[in-house]
A tleap script that builds the chain and sets N, CA, C and O, in Angstrom:
source leaprc.protein.ff14SB
mol = sequence {
  NLYS GLN TRP TYR GLN ARG ARG VAL ARG ALA
  ASP LYS ASN SER SER ILE GLU GLN TYR ALA
  MET ARG ALA PHE GLY GLU ALA LEU GLU SER
  VAL PRO MET ALA LEU ALA GLU ASN SER GLY
  LEU SER PRO PHE SER THR LEU ALA GLU VAL
  LYS SER ARG GLN ILE LYS GLU GLY ASN PRO
  ARG LEU GLY ILE ASP CYS MET ASP LYS GLY
  GLU SER ASP MET ARG VAL GLN HIE VAL ILE
  GLU THR LEU ILE GLY LYS LYS GLN GLN ILE
  MET LEU ALA THR GLN LEU VAL ARG MET ILE
  LEU LYS ILE ASP ASP VAL ARG SER PRO GLY
  GLU GLY GLU CGLU
}
set mol.1.N position { 64.953 -128.238 82.586 }
set mol.1.CA position { 63.972 -127.281 82.129 }
set mol.1.C position { 64.648 -126.174 81.319 }
set mol.1.O position { 64.047 -125.620 80.399 }
set mol.2.N position { 65.876 -125.860 81.654 }
set mol.2.CA position { 66.578 -124.796 80.948 }
set mol.2.C position { 66.765 -125.154 79.480 }
set mol.2.O position { 66.673 -124.274 78.624 }
set mol.3.N position { 67.024 -126.415 79.165 }
set mol.3.CA position { 67.204 -126.826 77.770 }
set mol.3.C position { 65.934 -126.555 76.980 }
set mol.3.O position { 65.988 -126.151 75.818 }
set mol.4.N position { 64.787 -126.781 77.621 }
set mol.4.CA position { 63.508 -126.566 76.951 }
set mol.4.C position { 63.306 -125.080 76.675 }
set mol.4.O position { 62.837 -124.709 75.599 }
set mol.5.N position { 63.653 -124.231 77.633 }
set mol.5.CA position { 63.515 -122.783 77.456 }
set mol.5.C position { 64.416 -122.286 76.333 }
set mol.5.O position { 64.029 -121.391 75.582 }
set mol.6.N position { 65.611 -122.852 76.209 }
set mol.6.CA position { 66.514 -122.463 75.118 }
set mol.6.C position { 65.905 -122.821 73.769 }
set mol.6.O position { 65.998 -122.040 72.822 }
set mol.7.N position { 65.288 -123.988 73.672 }
set mol.7.CA position { 64.659 -124.401 72.414 }
set mol.7.C position { 63.517 -123.464 72.037 }
set mol.7.O position { 63.373 -123.084 70.875 }
set mol.8.N position { 62.704 -123.092 73.034 }
set mol.8.CA position { 61.576 -122.194 72.776 }
set mol.8.C position { 62.098 -120.837 72.312 }
set mol.8.O position { 61.553 -120.256 71.373 }
set mol.9.N position { 63.144 -120.325 72.957 }
set mol.9.CA position { 63.725 -119.041 72.545 }
set mol.9.C position { 64.287 -119.123 71.138 }
set mol.9.O position { 64.135 -118.188 70.351 }
set mol.10.N position { 64.931 -120.227 70.816 }
set mol.10.CA position { 65.488 -120.395 69.471 }
set mol.10.C position { 64.377 -120.416 68.425 }
set mol.10.O position { 64.523 -119.835 67.350 }
set mol.11.N position { 63.272 -121.081 68.736 }
set mol.11.CA position { 62.156 -121.152 67.794 }
set mol.11.C position { 61.501 -119.787 67.578 }
set mol.11.O position { 60.991 -119.508 66.493 }
set mol.12.N position { 61.511 -118.936 68.608 }
set mol.12.CA position { 60.912 -117.605 68.493 }
set mol.12.C position { 61.801 -116.649 67.706 }
set mol.12.O position { 61.317 -115.652 67.171 }
set mol.13.N position { 63.095 -116.944 67.633 }
set mol.13.CA position { 64.030 -116.076 66.926 }
set mol.13.C position { 63.946 -116.375 65.431 }
set mol.13.O position { 64.169 -117.508 65.006 }
set mol.14.N position { 63.623 -115.355 64.638 }
set mol.14.CA position { 63.445 -115.588 63.211 }
set mol.14.C position { 64.724 -115.353 62.401 }
set mol.14.O position { 64.747 -115.605 61.197 }
set mol.15.N position { 65.779 -114.875 63.050 }
set mol.15.CA position { 67.021 -114.613 62.317 }
set mol.15.C position { 67.867 -115.888 62.232 }
set mol.15.O position { 67.494 -116.943 62.745 }
set mol.16.N position { 68.989 -115.755 61.584 }
set mol.16.CA position { 69.901 -116.890 61.418 }
set mol.16.C position { 70.517 -117.325 62.754 }
set mol.16.O position { 71.071 -118.418 62.864 }
set mol.17.N position { 70.414 -116.466 63.756 }
set mol.17.CA position { 70.954 -116.784 65.084 }
set mol.17.C position { 70.257 -117.982 65.711 }
set mol.17.O position { 70.804 -118.616 66.613 }
set mol.18.N position { 69.040 -118.301 65.236 }
set mol.18.CA position { 68.326 -119.437 65.811 }
set mol.18.C position { 69.117 -120.729 65.654 }
set mol.18.O position { 69.029 -121.617 66.503 }
set mol.19.N position { 69.891 -120.842 64.572 }
set mol.19.CA position { 70.678 -122.061 64.356 }
set mol.19.C position { 71.819 -122.152 65.369 }
set mol.19.O position { 72.131 -123.232 65.872 }
set mol.20.N position { 72.431 -121.017 65.657 }
set mol.20.CA position { 73.493 -120.996 66.663 }
set mol.20.C position { 72.922 -121.304 68.044 }
set mol.20.O position { 73.544 -122.012 68.835 }
set mol.21.N position { 71.741 -120.771 68.328 }
set mol.21.CA position { 71.108 -121.025 69.621 }
set mol.21.C position { 70.780 -122.506 69.786 }
set mol.21.O position { 70.987 -123.081 70.855 }
set mol.22.N position { 70.269 -123.115 68.724 }
set mol.22.CA position { 69.952 -124.552 68.778 }
set mol.22.C position { 71.224 -125.384 68.957 }
set mol.22.O position { 71.255 -126.321 69.754 }
set mol.23.N position { 72.262 -125.034 68.211 }
set mol.23.CA position { 73.524 -125.773 68.303 }
set mol.23.C position { 74.130 -125.649 69.690 }
set mol.23.O position { 74.691 -126.611 70.216 }
set mol.24.N position { 74.019 -124.464 70.284 }
set mol.24.CA position { 74.539 -124.252 71.631 }
set mol.24.C position { 73.789 -125.137 72.624 }
set mol.24.O position { 74.393 -125.756 73.500 }
set mol.25.N position { 72.478 -125.190 72.478 }
set mol.25.CA position { 71.665 -126.052 73.345 }
set mol.25.C position { 72.000 -127.522 73.179 }
set mol.25.O position { 72.067 -128.269 74.156 }
set mol.26.N position { 72.211 -127.934 71.928 }
set mol.26.CA position { 72.576 -129.331 71.677 }
set mol.26.C position { 73.945 -129.654 72.265 }
set mol.26.O position { 74.168 -130.758 72.761 }
set mol.27.N position { 74.856 -128.692 72.208 }
set mol.27.CA position { 76.182 -128.907 72.788 }
set mol.27.C position { 76.079 -129.093 74.295 }
set mol.27.O position { 76.790 -129.917 74.869 }
set mol.28.N position { 75.202 -128.337 74.935 }
set mol.28.CA position { 75.025 -128.489 76.375 }
set mol.28.C position { 74.429 -129.847 76.726 }
set mol.28.O position { 74.693 -130.382 77.802 }
set mol.29.N position { 73.625 -130.407 75.821 }
set mol.29.CA position { 73.029 -131.722 76.061 }
set mol.29.C position { 74.062 -132.846 75.979 }
set mol.29.O position { 73.814 -133.947 76.471 }
set mol.30.N position { 75.206 -132.583 75.369 }
set mol.30.CA position { 76.218 -133.631 75.234 }
set mol.30.C position { 76.820 -134.029 76.580 }
set mol.30.O position { 77.318 -135.146 76.728 }
set mol.31.N position { 76.779 -133.131 77.559 }
set mol.31.CA position { 77.350 -133.439 78.876 }
set mol.31.C position { 76.554 -134.541 79.582 }
set mol.31.O position { 77.146 -135.546 79.976 }
set mol.32.N position { 75.235 -134.393 79.757 }
set mol.32.CA position { 74.505 -135.497 80.404 }
set mol.32.C position { 74.486 -136.773 79.565 }
set mol.32.O position { 74.418 -137.877 80.105 }
set mol.33.N position { 74.547 -136.613 78.227 }
set mol.33.CA position { 74.601 -137.806 77.362 }
set mol.33.C position { 75.891 -138.583 77.633 }
set mol.33.O position { 75.865 -139.806 77.769 }
set mol.34.N position { 77.013 -137.876 77.710 }
set mol.34.CA position { 78.297 -138.532 77.975 }
set mol.34.C position { 78.314 -139.145 79.372 }
set mol.34.O position { 78.849 -140.236 79.571 }
set mol.35.N position { 77.732 -138.447 80.328 }
set mol.35.CA position { 77.672 -138.964 81.702 }
set mol.35.C position { 76.873 -140.262 81.749 }
set mol.35.O position { 77.284 -141.224 82.396 }
set mol.36.N position { 75.733 -140.288 81.065 }
set mol.36.CA position { 74.912 -141.503 81.042 }
set mol.36.C position { 75.649 -142.639 80.347 }
set mol.36.O position { 75.655 -143.771 80.830 }
set mol.37.N position { 76.273 -142.331 79.212 }
set mol.37.CA position { 76.978 -143.374 78.464 }
set mol.37.C position { 78.161 -143.929 79.256 }
set mol.37.O position { 78.381 -145.140 79.279 }
set mol.38.N position { 78.916 -143.049 79.900 }
set mol.38.CA position { 80.071 -143.490 80.678 }
set mol.38.C position { 79.674 -144.231 81.948 }
set mol.38.O position { 80.496 -144.918 82.555 }
set mol.39.N position { 78.412 -144.088 82.348 }
set mol.39.CA position { 77.918 -144.796 83.530 }
set mol.39.C position { 77.285 -146.129 83.169 }
set mol.39.O position { 76.786 -146.839 84.042 }
set mol.40.N position { 77.303 -146.475 81.874 }
set mol.40.CA position { 76.743 -147.748 81.441 }
set mol.40.C position { 75.254 -147.700 81.181 }
set mol.40.O position { 74.620 -148.740 81.002 }
set mol.41.N position { 74.683 -146.498 81.159 }
set mol.41.CA position { 73.254 -146.348 80.892 }
set mol.41.C position { 73.040 -146.068 79.412 }
set mol.41.O position { 73.966 -145.670 78.706 }
set mol.42.N position { 71.844 -146.274 78.962 }
set mol.42.CA position { 71.501 -145.940 77.581 }
set mol.42.C position { 71.365 -144.417 77.505 }
set mol.42.O position { 70.452 -143.853 78.109 }
set mol.43.N position { 72.260 -143.741 76.770 }
set mol.43.CA position { 72.261 -142.274 76.814 }
set mol.43.C position { 70.975 -141.631 76.304 }
set mol.43.O position { 70.487 -140.682 76.917 }
set mol.44.N position { 70.418 -142.117 75.206 }
set mol.44.CA position { 69.235 -141.482 74.634 }
set mol.44.C position { 67.997 -141.685 75.493 }
set mol.44.O position { 67.259 -140.737 75.761 }
set mol.45.N position { 67.768 -142.920 75.925 }
set mol.45.CA position { 66.568 -143.166 76.731 }
set mol.45.C position { 66.679 -142.524 78.108 }
set mol.45.O position { 65.681 -142.046 78.648 }
set mol.46.N position { 67.890 -142.506 78.686 }
set mol.46.CA position { 68.083 -141.885 80.002 }
set mol.46.C position { 67.845 -140.388 79.925 }
set mol.46.O position { 67.154 -139.824 80.773 }
set mol.47.N position { 68.415 -139.735 78.907 }
set mol.47.CA position { 68.243 -138.295 78.759 }
set mol.47.C position { 66.785 -137.953 78.456 }
set mol.47.O position { 66.260 -136.969 78.977 }
set mol.48.N position { 66.135 -138.751 77.625 }
set mol.48.CA position { 64.721 -138.516 77.311 }
set mol.48.C position { 63.858 -138.636 78.566 }
set mol.48.O position { 62.934 -137.850 78.770 }
set mol.49.N position { 64.167 -139.621 79.399 }
set mol.49.CA position { 63.408 -139.810 80.636 }
set mol.49.C position { 63.597 -138.626 81.581 }
set mol.49.O position { 62.634 -138.145 82.177 }
set mol.50.N position { 64.830 -138.159 81.717 }
set mol.50.CA position { 65.107 -137.034 82.612 }
set mol.50.C position { 64.422 -135.766 82.104 }
set mol.50.O position { 63.826 -135.028 82.889 }
set mol.51.N position { 64.503 -135.508 80.796 }
set mol.51.CA position { 63.845 -134.328 80.232 }
set mol.51.C position { 62.332 -134.390 80.459 }
set mol.51.O position { 61.709 -133.396 80.832 }
set mol.52.N position { 61.757 -135.559 80.230 }
set mol.52.CA position { 60.321 -135.731 80.416 }
set mol.52.C position { 59.924 -135.457 81.861 }
set mol.52.O position { 58.934 -134.774 82.125 }
set mol.53.N position { 60.697 -135.990 82.782 }
set mol.53.CA position { 60.402 -135.772 84.205 }
set mol.53.C position { 60.599 -134.316 84.596 }
set mol.53.O position { 59.844 -133.790 85.414 }
set mol.54.N position { 61.611 -133.653 84.022 }
set mol.54.CA position { 61.825 -132.240 84.334 }
set mol.54.C position { 60.610 -131.407 83.950 }
set mol.54.O position { 60.201 -130.521 84.701 }
set mol.55.N position { 60.033 -131.685 82.790 }
set mol.55.CA position { 58.860 -130.938 82.337 }
set mol.55.C position { 57.639 -131.312 83.174 }
set mol.55.O position { 56.898 -130.438 83.626 }
set mol.56.N position { 57.434 -132.609 83.378 }
set mol.56.CA position { 56.260 -133.081 84.098 }
set mol.56.C position { 56.258 -132.604 85.552 }
set mol.56.O position { 55.233 -132.148 86.058 }
set mol.57.N position { 57.428 -132.712 86.230 }
set mol.57.CA position { 57.507 -132.364 87.648 }
set mol.57.C position { 57.891 -130.907 87.871 }
set mol.57.O position { 57.760 -130.394 88.982 }
set mol.58.N position { 58.365 -130.234 86.821 }
set mol.58.CA position { 58.803 -128.853 86.977 }
set mol.58.C position { 60.023 -128.726 87.863 }
set mol.58.O position { 60.180 -127.727 88.566 }
set mol.59.N position { 60.889 -129.729 87.840 }
set mol.59.CA position { 62.071 -129.761 88.702 }
set mol.59.C position { 63.337 -129.703 87.849 }
set mol.59.O position { 63.725 -130.713 87.262 }
set mol.60.N position { 63.990 -128.533 87.769 }
set mol.60.CA position { 65.203 -128.416 86.950 }
set mol.60.C position { 66.429 -129.091 87.563 }
set mol.60.O position { 67.471 -129.184 86.915 }
set mol.61.N position { 66.313 -129.564 88.810 }
set mol.61.CA position { 67.461 -130.205 89.476 }
set mol.61.C position { 67.588 -131.687 89.149 }
set mol.61.O position { 68.521 -132.342 89.614 }
set mol.62.N position { 66.672 -132.220 88.363 }
set mol.62.CA position { 66.759 -133.634 88.002 }
set mol.62.C position { 67.921 -133.833 87.046 }
set mol.62.O position { 68.132 -133.036 86.132 }
set mol.63.N position { 68.664 -134.892 87.263 }
set mol.63.CA position { 69.820 -135.176 86.427 }
set mol.63.C position { 70.003 -136.669 86.235 }
set mol.63.O position { 69.108 -137.464 86.519 }
set mol.64.N position { 71.173 -137.032 85.750 }
set mol.64.CA position { 71.496 -138.433 85.469 }
set mol.64.C position { 71.930 -139.122 86.760 }
set mol.64.O position { 72.885 -138.695 87.409 }
set mol.65.N position { 71.233 -140.175 87.122 }
set mol.65.CA position { 71.559 -140.955 88.326 }
set mol.65.C position { 72.640 -141.978 87.980 }
set mol.65.O position { 72.362 -143.172 87.872 }
set mol.66.N position { 73.857 -141.507 87.811 }
set mol.66.CA position { 74.936 -142.384 87.360 }
set mol.66.C position { 75.454 -143.308 88.463 }
set mol.66.O position { 76.134 -144.291 88.168 }
set mol.67.N position { 75.149 -143.012 89.717 }
set mol.67.CA position { 75.579 -143.874 90.819 }
set mol.67.C position { 74.526 -144.927 91.148 }
set mol.67.O position { 74.709 -145.735 92.059 }
set mol.68.N position { 73.418 -144.913 90.397 }
set mol.68.CA position { 72.316 -145.870 90.564 }
set mol.68.C position { 71.803 -145.893 92.002 }
set mol.68.O position { 71.634 -146.955 92.600 }
set mol.69.N position { 71.557 -144.690 92.546 }
set mol.69.CA position { 71.041 -144.561 93.904 }
set mol.69.C position { 69.513 -144.568 93.948 }
set mol.69.O position { 68.914 -144.621 95.022 }
set mol.70.N position { 68.885 -144.512 92.758 }
set mol.70.CA position { 67.433 -144.496 92.713 }
set mol.70.C position { 66.846 -143.106 92.911 }
set mol.70.O position { 65.633 -142.960 93.063 }
set mol.71.N position { 67.691 -142.089 92.910 }
set mol.71.CA position { 67.259 -140.701 93.094 }
set mol.71.C position { 67.879 -139.839 92.014 }
set mol.71.O position { 69.100 -139.804 91.865 }
set mol.72.N position { 67.037 -139.140 91.255 }
set mol.72.CA position { 67.540 -138.301 90.169 }
set mol.72.C position { 67.672 -136.835 90.557 }
set mol.72.O position { 68.222 -136.039 89.796 }
set mol.73.N position { 67.173 -136.473 91.729 }
set mol.73.CA position { 67.290 -135.084 92.186 }
set mol.73.C position { 68.717 -134.867 92.689 }
set mol.73.O position { 69.144 -135.456 93.682 }
set mol.74.N position { 69.429 -134.014 91.981 }
set mol.74.CA position { 70.840 -133.802 92.287 }
set mol.74.C position { 71.044 -133.114 93.635 }
set mol.74.O position { 72.087 -133.293 94.265 }
set mol.75.N position { 70.073 -132.337 94.081 }
set mol.75.CA position { 70.192 -131.711 95.406 }
set mol.75.C position { 70.142 -132.778 96.499 }
set mol.75.O position { 70.885 -132.706 97.479 }
set mol.76.N position { 69.270 -133.761 96.329 }
set mol.76.CA position { 69.169 -134.849 97.304 }
set mol.76.C position { 70.466 -135.661 97.325 }
set mol.76.O position { 70.889 -136.128 98.384 }
set mol.77.N position { 71.096 -135.831 96.162 }
set mol.77.CA position { 72.358 -136.574 96.082 }
set mol.77.C position { 73.569 -135.705 96.456 }
set mol.77.O position { 74.708 -136.170 96.421 }
set mol.78.N position { 73.313 -134.455 96.810 }
set mol.78.CA position { 74.374 -133.508 97.188 }
set mol.78.C position { 75.339 -133.231 96.042 }
set mol.78.O position { 76.537 -133.053 96.258 }
set mol.79.N position { 74.810 -133.197 94.824 }
set mol.79.CA position { 75.600 -132.823 93.652 }
set mol.79.C position { 75.269 -131.362 93.382 }
set mol.79.O position { 74.223 -131.038 92.819 }
set mol.80.N position { 76.173 -130.497 93.793 }
set mol.80.CA position { 75.920 -129.061 93.700 }
set mol.80.C position { 77.106 -128.399 93.021 }
set mol.80.O position { 78.262 -128.664 93.352 }
set mol.81.N position { 76.800 -127.538 92.073 }
set mol.81.CA position { 77.833 -126.763 91.394 }
set mol.81.C position { 77.460 -125.298 91.551 }
set mol.81.O position { 76.295 -124.928 91.404 }
set mol.82.N position { 78.437 -124.476 91.846 }
set mol.82.CA position { 78.148 -123.063 92.061 }
set mol.82.C position { 77.737 -122.381 90.766 }
set mol.82.O position { 78.165 -122.768 89.679 }
set mol.83.N position { 76.907 -121.370 90.898 }
set mol.83.CA position { 76.451 -120.619 89.734 }
set mol.83.C position { 77.621 -119.927 89.049 }
set mol.83.O position { 77.688 -119.893 87.820 }
set mol.84.N position { 78.533 -119.379 89.825 }
set mol.84.CA position { 79.679 -118.686 89.222 }
set mol.84.C position { 80.546 -119.657 88.425 }
set mol.84.O position { 81.085 -119.297 87.378 }
set mol.85.N position { 80.679 -120.879 88.917 }
set mol.85.CA position { 81.449 -121.890 88.189 }
set mol.85.C position { 80.808 -122.222 86.851 }
set mol.85.O position { 81.494 -122.329 85.835 }
set mol.86.N position { 79.490 -122.384 86.854 }
set mol.86.CA position { 78.773 -122.671 85.609 }
set mol.86.C position { 78.893 -121.514 84.633 }
set mol.86.O position { 79.139 -121.719 83.444 }
set mol.87.N position { 78.719 -120.296 85.138 }
set mol.87.CA position { 78.811 -119.117 84.270 }
set mol.87.C position { 80.190 -119.017 83.629 }
set mol.87.O position { 80.304 -118.734 82.436 }
set mol.88.N position { 81.235 -119.248 84.416 }
set mol.88.CA position { 82.592 -119.159 83.882 }
set mol.88.C position { 82.859 -120.233 82.832 }
set mol.88.O position { 83.521 -119.962 81.830 }
set mol.89.N position { 82.360 -121.433 83.044 }
set mol.89.CA position { 82.547 -122.506 82.079 }
set mol.89.C position { 81.841 -122.189 80.761 }
set mol.89.O position { 82.404 -122.397 79.686 }
set mol.90.N position { 80.623 -121.693 80.844 }
set mol.90.CA position { 79.869 -121.353 79.633 }
set mol.90.C position { 80.511 -120.171 78.918 }
set mol.90.O position { 80.599 -120.162 77.690 }
set mol.91.N position { 80.961 -119.172 79.678 }
set mol.91.CA position { 81.613 -118.009 79.060 }
set mol.91.C position { 82.904 -118.414 78.354 }
set mol.91.O position { 83.187 -117.935 77.256 }
set mol.92.N position { 83.685 -119.290 78.974 }
set mol.92.CA position { 84.928 -119.750 78.364 }
set mol.92.C position { 84.650 -120.521 77.077 }
set mol.92.O position { 85.325 -120.314 76.068 }
set mol.93.N position { 83.671 -121.397 77.111 }
set mol.93.CA position { 83.317 -122.168 75.908 }
set mol.93.C position { 82.807 -121.245 74.804 }
set mol.93.O position { 83.126 -121.437 73.631 }
set mol.94.N position { 82.019 -120.250 75.183 }
set mol.94.CA position { 81.490 -119.304 74.199 }
set mol.94.C position { 82.613 -118.481 73.577 }
set mol.94.O position { 82.624 -118.262 72.366 }
set mol.95.N position { 83.554 -118.026 74.396 }
set mol.95.CA position { 84.698 -117.264 73.882 }
set mol.95.C position { 85.526 -118.102 72.921 }
set mol.95.O position { 85.996 -117.599 71.901 }
set mol.96.N position { 85.705 -119.360 73.239 }
set mol.96.CA position { 86.465 -120.251 72.368 }
set mol.96.C position { 85.784 -120.396 71.005 }
set mol.96.O position { 86.446 -120.345 69.968 }
set mol.97.N position { 84.487 -120.572 71.012 }
set mol.97.CA position { 83.748 -120.705 69.761 }
set mol.97.C position { 83.835 -119.412 68.952 }
set mol.97.O position { 83.999 -119.448 67.733 }
set mol.98.N position { 83.725 -118.276 69.630 }
set mol.98.CA position { 83.838 -116.986 68.924 }
set mol.98.C position { 85.206 -116.838 68.273 }
set mol.98.O position { 85.310 -116.357 67.144 }
set mol.99.N position { 86.263 -117.252 68.986 }
set mol.99.CA position { 87.605 -117.165 68.417 }
set mol.99.C position { 87.716 -118.032 67.172 }
set mol.99.O position { 88.297 -117.615 66.170 }
set mol.100.N position { 87.162 -119.238 67.234 }
set mol.100.CA position { 87.209 -120.142 66.087 }
set mol.100.C position { 86.442 -119.544 64.908 }
set mol.100.O position { 86.903 -119.611 63.768 }
set mol.101.N position { 85.278 -118.963 65.180 }
set mol.101.CA position { 84.487 -118.358 64.109 }
set mol.101.C position { 85.201 -117.155 63.497 }
set mol.101.O position { 85.120 -116.942 62.287 }
set mol.102.N position { 85.894 -116.371 64.311 }
set mol.102.CA position { 86.641 -115.228 63.787 }
set mol.102.C position { 87.772 -115.697 62.885 }
set mol.102.O position { 88.029 -115.090 61.845 }
set mol.103.N position { 88.442 -116.763 63.271 }
set mol.103.CA position { 89.522 -117.311 62.446 }
set mol.103.C position { 88.950 -117.766 61.107 }
set mol.103.O position { 89.553 -117.527 60.061 }
set mol.104.N position { 87.792 -118.417 61.135 }
set mol.104.CA position { 87.151 -118.866 59.889 }
set mol.104.C position { 86.757 -117.685 59.009 }
set mol.104.O position { 86.851 -117.772 57.785 }
set mol.105.N position { 86.312 -116.571 59.620 }
set mol.105.CA position { 85.926 -115.384 58.850 }
set mol.105.C position { 87.129 -114.713 58.217 }
set mol.105.O position { 87.036 -114.221 57.092 }
set mol.106.N position { 88.256 -114.681 58.912 }
set mol.106.CA position { 89.455 -114.008 58.420 }
set mol.106.C position { 90.082 -114.780 57.268 }
set mol.106.O position { 90.576 -114.190 56.307 }
set mol.107.N position { 90.058 -116.071 57.371 }
set mol.107.CA position { 90.662 -116.910 56.350 }
set mol.107.C position { 89.750 -117.008 55.131 }
set mol.107.O position { 88.591 -117.404 55.252 }
set mol.108.N position { 90.265 -116.652 53.970 }
set mol.108.CA position { 89.430 -116.733 52.763 }
set mol.108.C position { 89.522 -118.115 52.140 }
set mol.108.O position { 90.506 -118.827 52.339 }
set mol.109.N position { 88.505 -118.493 51.391 }
set mol.109.CA position { 88.534 -119.787 50.711 }
set mol.109.C position { 89.715 -119.855 49.749 }
set mol.109.O position { 89.982 -118.911 49.004 }
set mol.110.N position { 90.402 -120.963 49.776 }
set mol.110.CA position { 91.555 -121.164 48.889 }
set mol.110.C position { 92.858 -120.626 49.452 }
set mol.110.O position { 93.927 -120.863 48.890 }
set mol.111.N position { 92.773 -119.908 50.553 }
set mol.111.CA position { 93.977 -119.346 51.151 }
set mol.111.C position { 94.808 -120.473 51.758 }
set mol.111.O position { 94.271 -121.356 52.426 }
set mol.112.N position { 96.077 -120.440 51.532 }
set mol.112.CA position { 96.972 -121.453 52.067 }
set mol.112.C position { 97.076 -122.674 51.179 }
set mol.112.O position { 97.867 -123.574 51.458 }
set mol.113.N position { 96.294 -122.723 50.115 }
set mol.113.CA position { 96.355 -123.850 49.195 }
set mol.113.C position { 97.182 -123.431 47.980 }
set mol.113.O position { 97.054 -122.301 47.509 }
set mol.114.N position { 97.990 -124.286 47.492 }
set mol.114.CA position { 98.816 -123.958 46.326 }
set mol.114.C position { 98.578 -124.912 45.197 }
set mol.114.O position { 99.193 -124.781 44.139 }
savepdb mol mol.pdb
quit
């Protein structure tokens, strides 16, 4: 459900930041896509099914059933990640992207080319 809320927020933002918000959301979607693909599932159809169920059931805990247990609720499967762990991972990734963007801003076109 969080991915859907990010998309809605990005659509409401009329500035150029909406593109960064969308890209950030798409980057977060790559994790369940990779999990589905590495589990031998069809990544696109599996992710589409989970997203659809999250909206329909209003359950943000639904995820990729990579162990083929027949249950997509991650709480039932005892797949739990702490909030602080998630926050730190997202903050670290965001800081890394900011550093890369700053390097791109500092470097002028044609610099380093002879």
